[in-house]
N, C-alpha and C positions, 0 to 999 in steps of 0.2 A: 845632330849634336853628339859629341863624342861621349862615350861611356867611360866612367872612371874605372881604373883597374883596381879592384878591392882585394886585399888579402883575406883569407879565411878568418872568420871571427874566432878569437881565442877562447873557446868554450869546451875544450877537451875534458871529458870526464874520466879520470883515472883513479879508480878506487880499489881497495883491497877486497878480496873475496873472503868474507868472514865464515862462509859455510858453503858446503856443497854436498850433494848426495853421494858423490864418489870422491874419495881422497885423492885420486889421480887428477881430478878436475882442479882441485886447489893447487896442486903442485904445478900443473901446466899453466894455470892462470897466473900464479905468482911469477913463473919464469917469463911468460909473455909480457907481464907488466914491467918487469925489470928490463927486458929487451926494448920495449917501447920507450921507456924512460931514458935509456942510453942512446936511442936513435936507431936501433937495429929493427927496422920495421918489418923487414921480410920475416925474420924469426918470429916476431910478435904476431904477425898475421897467421903464420903457420900454427903457432901454439894455440891461439884463440880459436882457430877453426877446429882443432883437436878437441878443445874443451867443449865446443858446441856439438861435436859429434857425440860426446859422452852425455851432455845435458843441454839439449837444444833450447830449453826454456830459460836459460840464464840471460836475463836482459843485460846485465852489466858487461857480459862477454860481447854481446852484439854492439853495445855502446863503444867499448874500447876498440873492437875490431873496426867499426866504422870510423872511429877517430884515426886509426892507423891508415885506413884506406884514404881518408881525406888528406892526411899529411903527404901521401904519395900522389895526390891529384887524381885518384881513381874514384871520381864522383859518383858514378852509377852504383858501385859496390858500397860506398859509404851510405848513399841514400837508402839502398835496400836494407842495410843493417839497422839504420835508425828507424825505418818503417817497422821492422820486426820488433825492435825494442819497444816502440810505442804501442804495438799490439800487446806486448807482454806487460807493459806498464801504462795502461790507458789513463789519460788524464795527467801524465807527467809533464809539467811545464818545461823542465830543463830539456827533456828529450824532444819536445815539440820545437823548442828554439833551435836545437842542433839540426833537426830534420829541416826546418824552415831555412836555416842558413845553407844547407846543401841545395835546397831547391832554388834559392837565389843564385848561388854560384852556377847552377846549371842553366840559368835563364828561365826557369819555370816560375815566373813571378806570380801569375794568377793562382797557381797551386799554393805558393807560400802565403799569399794573402788570405786565401780561404782557410788555411790551417791556423794562421796566427791572429787573425782579427778576433775571433772569440776569446782567445787567450789575452789579448790586450785589453778587451772590455772587462774580463774577469780580474786581470792583474794590471791595472793602469800604472802602478808604481814600479813595475818591472822594467828596467832600462834595457836589458838584453832583448826582450820582446819588442820594445819600442824601436830599437835600432834596426833589427832584421826586418820587421814589418815596414818600417819607414823606408828602408832601402828598396824593398820589393815594390812598394807603392810608387816611388820615384821612378824606377826603371819601367814600371807599367804605365807611366805618364799620368799617374794620379798625383800630381806634383804638390798641390796644396796640402793634401792629407799627409803625404810622406814628409814634406818639409816641417810640418808642425811636430811630427814625432822625432825626427832627427835633431831639430833644434832643441827640443827638450833634453835629449841625450847629451848634446854638445854643451849646453849650459850646465847640466848637472855634473858631468864628468870632465868637462873641458877636453873632450876626445877628438884627436886629429881627424880620424876617419869620419866622424859625424859632422865636423865642421866642413870637411870636403864634400860630403853628400849634400849638405845644406847649400853650399855654394853651387853645386851642379844643378840642383833644383832651381835656385834663384836665377841662374843663367837662363834656363829654359823658360822661366816665367817672365824674363825680361827685367828682372830686378837687379840691374848691373852693379850699382854701388854696394848694395847688400851682399851680392855675390862676391865682390872683390873683398869686402871685409871678412866674410866667412872663410874664404880661401886663404887669406893672409893669416888669420888665426890659426887655421890648420897647419900651415907651413911653418909658423913659429914654433908649434909643438913638435912637428916632425918634418924636417926639410927634405926627407928622402921619399916622401909618399909618391908612389908611381901615379903619373897622370896629373898631379896637382899643379905643377908649374904650367902645364899646357892649359888647364882650366883657368889658372890665374892670368895667363896671357890673354885669353879670350875676354875675360872680365876687364882687364886694363885697356884692351883695344876698344871695347864698347863704352868705356868711360874716357875716351879721347887721350889715353896715355900710350901713344904708339911706341915710344922709346921703352917704356916699362914692359910693354907686351913683347917686344923683340928680346929684351933681356930675359924675360920669363921663358920664352921659347928656347933661347940658347941654354938656359939652365936645365931645361927638360932634356935637351939633346946631350948635354954634358953627363947627366945622370944615366941616360939610356940612348946611346947612338942609334938604336933601332926604333926610336919613337917616331912613328909614321906621322901622327897628327902634328907634332911639334915641327917636324921638317917641312910638311906641307904648308903649315900656317906661316912659318917664318919665311919660306920662299914666296908665299903670296903677298905678305907685307912688303918685302924687298922689291918684288915685281911692281907693286903699286907705287913705290917710291922711285922707280926707275933705276934701282941698283940691280941691273940685269945679270951681271956676272955672279954676284952672291945669290940672287933669286934662282938662277939655273942650277947652281951648285946644290942648294937645298931641295929644289924640286926633283933633280936627278936622284938625290938620296932617297926622297920619298918614293919615287917610282921604282928604285932598286928594292926597297922594302916591300912595296905593294904594286907590282907591275900592272895590276888590273884596275887601278884607281882611275876612273874617268875624270874626276876633278883634278887629280895630279897631272894627268895628261893634258887637260884643258889649260891649266895654269902654265904649263910648260909651252903650249902652243901660243899663249898670249905673250909670254916673254920672248919667244922666237919672232913673233910678229913685231914686237916693239923694237927689236934689234935689226929688223929688216931681212930676216931669214924666212921669207915666205915659202920656199920649197920644203923646208923641214916642218914649218908650221902646218903646211897642207897635209903632210904625211901623218902628223899627230892628229889633226882634226879628222881625217879620213878614218883613222883607227877608232876614234871616239864614236863616230857615226855608225861604224860596223857594230859596235857594242850596244849603242842606244840610238836607233834611227829617228826617234821622235824628239830628241833634244834640240830645242830651237837654236840656242846661241852658237853651237858649233856649225850649224848650217849657215847662219848669217855670216860668221867669220870666213867660212870656207868659200862662200860666194864671192865675197870681196877679194879674197886672195886669188881665186881663179881668174877674176877680171884683171887684176894687177899682173898676173903671170900670162895674160893674153890667151887664156883657155876659155874663150867666149862660150863655147857649147857647154862646157862643164859649169860655167858660171850661171848660164841660163837655167840649167837643170837645178842647180842649188837654189836659185831664186824662186823657181816654181815651188820647190819643197817648202821654202820659207813662207811663201804666200799661202800654201795649203795649211800649214801649221798655224799661221795667224788667223786664218779663217775658221779653223776647227781647234780652238784652244783646249777643248776637253781631251784632245788626242795627244797633247804635248806631254812629254816626259818631264816631271817637275823635280827630279832629284837634285838638280843644281840649286833649287830654291829651298831645299830642306834645311840648309844651314846658312843663315844670313851672315854669319861671322866670317865666311869665306867670300871675299869679293870676286865677282866675275865680271867686274867693269873691264871694258876693252881698252887697249891703248889707242892713242890718236892715229887713225888710219883713214884712208879714203872711204867714203860711204859706199854702200852697195848700189850700183846703178839700177835705175828702174827700166823696165822694158819700154 
C-alpha cells in the first residue's frame, strides 16, 4: 500500500527572547528570528548556534533552530534539537508534539507512539497530539487506533491532511466506500495534496469506478509527472483493458522513475505478452527473476513464453521451478500479493505445457 506524502505539520514555535543572561544572546536571537521569518534559514541557523554557544540552556533557541533545520529538510538535526529542548523543558506538550512530528517524518513511528501516547491520554482534547499520534499509528499498521484519532481531527478541523490519512487507513482496512468519501472530502479542501489523487484512484477502483480511477491517476500525474504510483497504476488499468499503447507509455514512465520496480517490470512484461512481443517479455521476466528468484508468477509466464519461442529446455527448467515453488509455498516471495489493488492477472495466452 502506498504511503501518503505528508508535508511537515505547521507547528513552528517562533517566540521572542524576553530575557537572557548575556545581552549579546538577545541581539543574536532577535537577528536569527528576523532572518528565519524572512526565509533566510542559513543565517538563522548560524545565529541560533551562536546563541547556544553563549547560553546552551536556552530551550527556545533549540526549538527555533530545530524549526529552521526542519524547514530545510535536515531531519536529524531538527530531531536532535527538539530532544535537547524537551530535556530543558520536560513535560512540554508543544515540544513533545514537535519532536513526535520529526520522528514521524523520519519513519520512526514506534518512537513517536511511545512519546505521544502518554500525552494523548493526559490531553485528549489536544488535536495536534491526536493528529501526529494518529499518523504514527497508521504508518505503524495500527490502523483502527490511528483512524479513530485522525477522524476526530478531520471532523473538528475539517483538515485536508487528516481526511487523507483517514482515507489511507480505510483503504488498508478494506473500507473502500468510506475511504473514497474521506479522500474526496480532503481533495475538496486541498486539490493539490501530494498523493491524494493516487489514493482516490485506488478507492474508486475498489468501488468499481474504473473511469473515475483513471481520471484520478491522470490528475495525479498532471500535478506531479514523477508520480511513480500513479503512472504504474494507470498503466496497469489500461493494460487490463487492452489499451496496450497507453499502458506501455505509462509503465515505461513508471520504470523511468523507478527502474528497480519489479511490479513495474512485471506489468510491462504482461503488456508485451498481450501484444505478442514474447522476446521482449522474456527479457523483462528474466530481469525480474534475477532480482526475486522465488516469485512464482514470473516463472509461470516465462515457462509459457519459452515454450512458445521453442526454447524447450528453458521451458522445462522454468516448469521445474514452478513445480518446486508450488510444492513449497512457504518459500515463495509474496511481494506481488502485498498490494491487491495492483492486478497481476495475465493476458490470454497458451497454458504452460505439463511434462
